[in-house]
C-alpha positions in Angstrom: 27.2 10.6 36.4 22.9 10.7 35.0 20.9 7.4 34.5 20.2 8.6 30.7 24.1 8.4 30.0 24.4 5.4 32.0 21.8 3.5 29.4 24.4 5.3 26.5 26.7 4.0 27.9 25.4 0.4 28.5 26.1 -2.8 26.6 23.6 -3.5 23.6 22.2 -6.8 24.7 20.6 -9.4 22.3 17.1 -9.1 21.4 14.4 -12.6 22.3 13.8 -14.9 20.7 13.7 -18.4 18.9 16.7 -19.7 18.5 17.1 -23.4 17.3 14.8 -25.3 16.3 12.6 -23.2 18.1 13.2 -20.6 14.6 12.8 -22.6 12.5 9.3 -23.7 13.0 8.6 -20.0 13.6 9.9 -19.3 10.1 7.4 -22.3 9.0 4.3 -20.5 10.7 5.6 -16.8 8.7 5.1 -18.3 5.8 2.0 -20.1 6.3 0.6 -16.5 8.9 2.4 -13.8 8.5 0.5 -11.6 10.5 -0.3 -13.8 13.6 2.8 -15.0 13.1 3.9 -11.7 13.9 1.6 -11.0 16.6 2.6 -13.9 18.5 6.5 -13.5 18.8 6.1 -9.3 19.7 3.8 -11.0 22.4 6.0 -13.8 23.5 9.4 -11.7 23.7 8.0 -7.8 23.9 8.2 -4.9 21.0 12.3 -5.8 19.1 12.3 -9.6 18.1 15.7 -11.3 16.6 14.7 -14.6 14.5 17.8 -15.9 13.4 18.0 -18.7 10.5 19.8 -19.9 8.0 22.0 -17.7 7.9 20.1 -14.0 8.5 19.8 -12.5 10.4 15.8 -11.4 11.2 14.5 -8.4 13.7 10.5 -7.3 14.5 10.0 -4.3 16.0 7.1 -2.8 16.9 7.0 0.5 19.3 7.0 3.7 16.7 9.6 5.7 18.2 11.7 3.2 17.2 9.8 2.2 14.0 10.4 6.8 13.9 14.5 5.8 14.7 13.9 3.5 11.0 12.4 5.5 8.9 12.9 8.7 10.9 16.1 9.5 12.3 18.5 6.4 11.4 16.8 6.8 7.3 20.9 6.7 6.2 21.7 3.2 8.0 18.8 1.4 6.1 18.4 1.1 3.0 15.6 -1.4 0.2 16.1 -5.2 1.6 16.7 -8.5 -0.6 13.0 -8.5 -1.9 12.8 -5.0 -3.5 15.9 -6.6 -5.6 12.7 -9.7 -6.2 10.4 -6.7 -6.6 12.3 -5.8 -8.9 12.8 -7.5 -11.3 8.9 -7.3 -12.1 8.4 -3.0 -11.6 12.2 -2.5 -12.8 14.0 0.7 -10.6 11.6 2.4 -10.0 10.4 4.7 -7.0 9.4 1.4 -4.8 12.5 -0.3 -6.2 15.3 1.4 -6.7 17.8 2.7 -3.2 21.0 5.7 -3.7 21.5 8.3 -5.3 19.7 6.9 -8.0 16.2 7.2 -5.8 16.9 10.5 -4.9 17.4 12.0 -7.8 14.6 10.0 -9.5 11.9 11.8 -6.4 13.5 15.1 -6.9 12.5 14.4 -9.9 9.2 13.4 -9.5 8.1 15.3 -6.0 6.2 18.4 -7.8 4.6 15.5 -10.0 2.3 15.2 -7.2 1.8 18.7 -5.6 -1.6 19.5 -5.2 -2.8 21.9 -8.3 -1.6 17.8 -9.7 -3.3 16.0 -8.2 -6.5 18.3 -9.1 -5.7 17.8 -12.8 -5.7 13.8 -11.7 -8.8 14.4 -10.3 -10.8 15.7 -13.6 -9.2 12.3 -14.9 -10.5 9.6 -12.3 -13.7 11.4 -12.7 -14.3 11.4 -15.6 -13.2 7.7 -15.8 -15.4 6.0 -12.7 -18.1 8.0 -14.8 -17.6 5.5 -17.7 -17.2 3.0 -15.5 -20.1 3.3 -13.5 -21.7 3.0 -16.7 -21.4 -0.7 -17.9 -22.9 -1.5 -13.4 -25.8 0.1 -15.3 -26.5 -3.4 -16.7 -25.9 -5.7 -13.0 -29.0 -6.4 -12.5 -30.2 -5.0 -8.5 -29.6 -7.2 -6.3 -26.3 -9.5 -8.2 -23.8 -10.7 -7.1 -20.1 -9.8 -6.8 -16.5 -10.5 -5.5 -16.2 -6.6 -4.5 -12.3 -7.3 -4.3 -12.4 -8.8 -8.0 -14.2 -6.2 -9.3 -12.4 -3.0 -7.2 -10.0 -3.9 -9.0 -10.2 -3.4 -12.8 -12.7 -0.4 -11.1 -9.8 0.9 -10.5 -7.8 0.2 -13.1 -10.6 2.1 -15.1 -9.6 5.2 -13.2 -6.1 5.3 -12.7 -5.4 4.6 -16.5 -6.6 7.6 -17.9 -4.9 9.4 -14.7 -1.8 8.1 -15.8 -1.7 7.7 -19.7 -4.4 8.9 -20.8 -6.2 6.6 -22.1 -8.4 4.1 -20.5 -7.0 1.0 -21.8 -10.4 -0.1 -22.7 -8.4 -2.9 -25.7 -5.8 -3.9 -22.7 -7.9 -3.4 -19.3 -8.6 -8.0 -19.2 -4.6 -9.1 -19.5 -3.2 -6.4 -17.9 -5.5 -6.5 -15.3 -4.3 -10.5 -15.5 -1.1 -9.9 -15.7 -0.7 -7.2 -12.4 -2.7 -9.7 -10.7 0.0 -12.8 -11.5 2.5 -10.5 -10.7 2.3 -9.9 -7.4 1.1 -13.6 -6.4 4.7 -14.2 -8.7 6.6 -11.9 -6.8 4.4 -12.2 -3.2 5.3 -16.3 -2.8 8.8 -15.5 -4.0 9.8 -13.1 -1.2 9.0 -15.8 1.2 10.5 -18.5 -0.4 13.6 -20.5 1.1 14.3 -20.9 -2.4 15.5 -17.3 -3.3 16.9 -16.6 0.6 18.4 -19.5 0.8 20.5 -19.2 -2.1 20.8 -15.5 -2.1 23.1 -16.0 1.2 25.9 -17.6 -0.7 27.9 -14.9 -2.6 27.7 -14.2 -6.2 24.1 -15.2 -6.2 21.9 -12.9 -7.4 18.3 -12.3 -6.4 17.5 -13.0 -10.3 19.1 -16.3 -10.3 18.4 -17.5 -6.8 14.4 -16.7 -8.2 15.0 -19.0 -11.8 16.2 -21.8 -9.6 11.8 -21.5 -9.3 11.1 -22.1 -12.9 7.6 -22.4 -12.4 7.0 -19.2 -11.3 9.9 -17.8 -12.9 8.0 -18.3 -15.7 5.0 -17.5 -15.3 6.9 -13.8 -14.1 8.1 -13.5 -17.0 5.6 -13.6 -19.5 3.0 -11.5 -16.7 5.8 -8.8 -16.9 6.4 -9.0 -20.6 2.9 -7.4 -20.8 3.2 -5.1 -18.9 5.7 -4.3 -20.8 4.1 -3.9 -24.3 1.7 -1.8 -23.0 3.5 0.5 -21.5 6.6 0.9 -24.2 3.4 1.6 -26.6 1.8 4.1 -24.6 5.2 5.8 -25.0 6.0 5.5 -28.1 2.1 6.5 -29.3 3.8 10.1 -26.7 7.1 10.7 -27.9 5.2 10.2 -31.7 3.0 13.5 -30.7 5.0 16.1 -29.7 1.8 19.0 -29.3 0.5 16.5 -26.6 0.9 18.1 -23.6 -1.9 16.4 -21.8 -1.5 16.8 -17.7 -1.4 12.7 -17.2 1.7 11.4 -14.9 3.5 9.7 -18.5 2.7 13.4 -20.5 4.8 14.7 -16.6 7.2 12.5 -16.6 8.0 13.2 -20.5 7.9 16.5 -20.1 10.5 16.8 -17.0 13.6 17.9 -17.2 17.3 18.8 -15.6 19.0 22.0 -14.8 20.3 22.2 -17.9 16.9 21.7 -20.1 17.6 18.1 -21.1 14.8 15.0 -20.2 15.6 14.2 -16.4 14.5 10.7 -17.7 14.5 8.1 -20.0 12.8 5.7 -21.3 13.6 2.9 -19.8 13.3 5.9 -16.7 10.0 6.4 -17.4 8.9 3.4 -18.0 9.3 1.6 -15.1 7.9 3.9 -13.2 4.8 4.0 -14.5 4.5 -0.1 -14.3 5.3 1.0 -10.5 2.7 3.8 -10.6 -0.2 1.3 -13.0 0.5 -1.7 -10.7 0.6 0.1 -7.9 -1.9 2.7 -7.6 -4.7 0.4 -8.9 -4.1 -2.3 -6.1 -3.1 -1.3 -3.0 -6.5 1.5 -3.5 -8.4 -2.0 -4.7 -8.0 -3.5 -1.7 -8.5 -0.2 0.4 -11.8 -0.2 -1.2 -12.8 -4.0 -0.7 -11.9 -3.4 2.2 -13.8 -0.5 3.1 -17.2 -1.8 1.9 -17.1 -5.1 3.7 -16.2 -2.7 6.4 -19.3 -0.6 6.1 -21.9 -4.1 5.1 -20.9 -4.9 8.5 -21.7 -1.3 10.3 -24.6 0.4 9.3 -24.6 3.1 11.7 -21.1 4.3 9.9 -22.9 3.2 6.8 -26.4 5.6 7.2 -23.0 8.5 8.5 -21.3 8.1 5.2 -25.3 8.2 2.5 -25.9 11.1 4.4 -22.9 12.8 3.5 -22.7 12.9 0.7 -26.4 13.4 -0.4 -25.7 16.2 1.7 -22.7 17.7 -0.1 -23.0 15.7 -3.1 -26.7 15.4 -3.8 -27.1 13.4 -7.4 -23.9 15.6 -9.3 -20.8 14.5 -10.8 -18.5 15.5 -8.2 -16.2 17.9 -7.9 -12.2 17.9 -6.8 -12.9 20.8 -5.2 -15.9 19.3 -3.2 -13.3 16.2 -1.3 -12.2 18.7 1.4 -16.0 19.2 2.8 -16.1 14.8 2.8 -14.5 14.6 6.3 -16.2 11.8 7.5 -15.4 10.2 3.8 -11.7 10.2 5.0 -12.0 9.1 8.4 -13.7 6.0 6.9 -11.0 4.8 4.7 -8.9 5.5 6.9 -10.1 3.8 9.3 -10.6 0.7 7.4 -6.7 1.3 6.3 -6.5 1.1 9.9 -8.0 -2.0 10.4 -6.2 -3.3 6.8 -3.5 -1.5 6.1 -2.8 -1.7 2.5 1.0 -2.1 2.9 1.4 -4.7 5.7 5.0 -5.5 5.9 7.9 -2.8 5.2 11.3 -4.3 5.2 14.7 -2.4 5.8 18.5 -3.7 6.6 20.6 -2.8 9.0 23.7 -0.7 6.8 25.6 -0.7 9.5 25.8 -2.0 13.1 22.5 -0.1 15.3 21.4 -0.3 18.9 16.9 -0.1 19.0 15.5 -0.2 21.8 18.5 -0.7 23.5 19.4 -4.4 21.6 22.1 -4.6 19.0 21.0 -4.1 15.2 24.4 -6.0 13.1 25.1 -4.9 9.9 23.4 -6.8 7.4 20.7 -7.7 9.7 17.1 -6.9 8.1 14.5 -5.0 10.1 10.5 -5.4 10.1 7.7 -3.4 10.5 4.3 -4.5 10.3 2.1 -2.0 10.4 -0.2 -4.5 11.2 1.0 -5.0 14.3 0.7 -0.8 15.1 -2.1 -0.3 13.9 -4.0 -3.0 16.1 -2.0 -1.6 18.9 -3.9 -1.9 21.7 -1.2 1.2 23.2 -1.8 3.5 21.1 -5.7 2.8 20.2 -7.9 1.8 22.4 -10.2 -1.0 21.1 -7.8 -1.5 17.9 -9.9 -4.5 16.5 -13.0 -2.3 16.4 -14.4 0.4 13.6 -14.3 3.9 14.5 -13.7 6.5 11.6 -14.4 9.0 14.5 -10.3 8.9 15.3 -9.8 9.8 11.7 -12.0 13.0 11.6 -10.5 16.6 12.5 -10.3 17.4 15.7 -9.3 14.2 17.2 -6.1 13.1 14.7 -4.1 13.8 16.8 -5.0 11.9 20.0 -5.5 8.7 21.1 -9.8 8.3 20.5 -11.9 6.7 23.0 -9.4 8.1 25.7 -8.1 4.8 27.6 -9.8 3.9 30.3 -7.4 5.2 33.4 -7.2 8.7 31.4 -8.9 11.7 32.5 -8.8 12.9 28.6 -8.0 12.5 25.5 -3.9 11.6 24.7 -1.7 12.1 21.6 -1.1 9.2 19.8 2.5 8.6 18.6 3.0 10.6 15.1 4.5 6.5 13.9 1.4 4.8 15.1 -0.3 5.1 11.9 1.7 3.9 8.6 0.0 3.2 6.0 2.1 4.3 3.3 4.6 4.4 5.0 7.4 6.6 6.6 10.2 9.0 6.2 11.7 10.3 3.1 10.8 7.1 1.3 6.7 7.4 2.5 5.3 7.0 -0.5 5.1 9.7 -2.9 1.6 8.8 -3.7 -0.4 9.2 -0.9 -2.2 11.9 -1.9 -2.6 10.5 -5.3 -4.7 6.6 -4.2 -6.0 8.6 -1.0 -8.2 11.1 -3.9 -8.4 7.9 -5.7 -10.0 6.2 -3.2 -12.1 9.3 -2.0 -13.5 10.1 -5.3 -14.4 6.2 -6.4 -16.2 5.7 -2.6 -18.4 8.6 -2.5 -19.6 7.7 -6.3 -19.9 4.2 -5.6 -22.2 5.2 -2.1 -24.5 7.4 -3.9 -25.4 5.1 -6.5 -25.4 1.1 -4.3 -24.5 0.1 -0.8 -23.3 -3.6 0.1 -24.3 -5.8 2.2 -21.7 -9.6 3.0 -23.2 -11.9 1.1 -25.2 -14.9 4.2 -22.2 -17.6 5.1 -19.7 -15.5 3.3 -16.1 -16.7 5.3 -13.2 -13.3 4.8 -9.3 -14.1 6.2 -7.3 -11.6 5.3 -3.7 -12.9 3.3 -1.0 -11.2 3.3 0.9 -11.0 -0.2 2.7 -7.6 -1.1 -0.8 -6.6 0.2 -3.4 -7.8 2.5 -6.6 -8.6 0.3 -9.4 -11.4 1.1 -7.9 -14.5 0.5 -10.5 -16.4 -0.6 -12.2 -13.2 -3.0 -15.1 -10.3 -1.2 -18.9 -12.0 -1.8 -21.0 -8.9 -0.9 -24.8 -7.9 -3.2 -24.7 -5.4 -4.7 -28.2 -2.5 -5.2 -29.3 0.0 -6.4 -30.8 3.2 -3.9 -33.8 4.6 -4.2 -32.1 7.7 -3.9 -29.1 7.2 -6.5 -26.7 9.2 -9.6 -28.8 8.7 -12.6 -26.8 7.4 -16.5 -25.0 10.4 -17.9 
């Protein structure tokens, strides 16, 4: 019998991890600082860790090959968790929260809407919206201090809305922005609350009821979702009343989608859920990716100088076009390296539908399997100097190798494919990843044409893992106009 067949037939082991009171202590640490707690568990127990709490089994998996098994090789066995059901209370059954056959159908319908030709059309909306939004920045005094996490949220909302709805949402921007932030806060806290998890383990208790045990949070969430529903429903209604309107924004494409029989492929409620999902995720993840990017560039002036040189060489002071995106490799590399250090989706969870084995360890049906891109992105086996900011890793010639090579390597070696997961992997990889990358690249390019940003003196920046990874107490930076800045249009 070969060694391989012996391993296949071996009885799966119980994964190591804290037990008893130690498990409760670990869960408390996870709620306080999940990134640090997960890192400590991996360092203590290895790349597969088991935590049992309240009758529920949790596994942390931090190996690229095992991540591939969960998201690709055996993805049919790993479905959405309770947390997706909690998020669905705010977003409905969009692609982010939907599952099963319904999700597969929606994905098939929407996939063509994010082809390259559509992204170029979306980019035109984004460029025009960014110009209009940045024109308002002209009133800011040079050397103004601002919280760039807030500023990037407002800017990306300005840029996202026209690509989604064909309108700038200027009359609703303030309340939509506040509603989005409240939804993220409420859902993020509910996902880590024992008041959600423990009651939901009782047969017959739904996630909706478990969340509503947290009455103050429930009232805030309902109010915020109501704002979003009202705005999106109004925009859908207005478009339906203008049948001659054939704009190629996402709203128009969704309403125009047809099934094989030529009938409308989506109901108005489905369109509304998808638009809410993209409005929330499409602006929030890009906003914080840009905020972290500006911080990293402030801390690494040599990388910023190279970015400025690329933008000045390719764009000068003219308006960017979608065709320019392929000519900005350093701009892309800067954004990708920023998402490596501060991944927008820092944690991805799945639930095992049937018993499985990962890395020789038994994964029972019903267990939650957590993959933290944050840990994978900071793993020294895949990323030498993992805490360092080095955009060269993502230049076209280096994307598939470990760069710089490990000290003991004579030449660069292949990087595991699933060591980098800013948008997930497998069939459920974010359908809007192209949209997000185009948006981030255009905004960073247009900001670089006009401004530099430097961290305010004495500022202490702490990442806060909620639904996304955001600066806990904001990100104060000093905004200065470049001497060679793009004139206001």
